[in-house]
C-alpha positions in Angstrom: 101.2 56.3 160.8 101.6 57.3 157.2 100.7 60.9 158.0 103.3 61.0 160.7 106.2 60.0 158.4 105.0 62.4 155.7 105.2 65.2 158.2 108.7 64.1 159.3 109.7 64.0 155.6 108.5 67.5 155.0 110.3 68.8 158.1 113.5 67.2 156.9 113.1 68.8 153.4 112.6 72.2 155.0 115.6 71.7 157.2 117.8 70.7 154.2 116.5 73.7 152.2 117.4 76.0 155.1 120.9 74.5 155.4 121.5 74.8 151.7 120.4 78.4 151.7 122.8 79.2 154.6 125.6 77.6 152.8 124.9 79.6 149.6 124.8 82.8 151.6 128.1 82.0 153.3 129.7 81.2 149.9 128.3 84.5 148.5 129.7 86.5 151.5 133.1 84.9 151.1 133.1 85.5 147.3 132.2 89.2 147.8 135.0 89.6 150.3 137.4 88.4 147.6 135.9 90.1 144.6 135.2 93.5 146.1 138.8 94.5 146.8 139.8 93.3 143.3 137.0 95.4 141.7 138.1 98.4 143.7 141.7 98.0 142.7 140.7 97.6 139.0 138.5 100.7 139.3 141.4 102.7 140.8 143.8 101.5 138.1 141.3 102.5 135.4 140.7 105.9 136.9 144.4 106.5 137.1 144.8 105.5 133.5 142.1 107.8 132.4 143.6 110.7 134.4 147.0 110.0 132.8 145.5 110.0 129.3 143.6 113.2 130.0 146.8 114.9 131.3 148.7 113.8 128.2 146.0 115.1 126.0 146.1 118.5 127.6 149.9 118.6 127.1 149.6 117.9 123.4 148.5 120.6 121.0 146.3 120.1 118.0 149.2 118.8 115.8 150.2 116.3 118.4 153.6 117.9 119.2 154.4 117.8 122.9 155.8 120.9 124.6 155.0 123.5 121.9 152.3 126.0 122.5 149.6 126.5 119.8 150.0 129.4 117.4 148.4 132.6 118.5 148.7 131.9 122.2 151.6 133.7 123.9 151.8 134.0 127.7 
């Protein structure tokens, strides 16, 4: 009978391992649903900030004075 209970014990351990793995996957899926939109929002905000900084940089001339055109360039 000792071999029979050992087999049952091994089956129970496998079952518990499968259950734990399922729970970890479910938690990971739930976390990715929450984190992914936040990451996208952060990426969009960063891209917008970079675009604004680049736009401001193109508006400024080499002296850092806004609105004036650099010397030598006349439209």
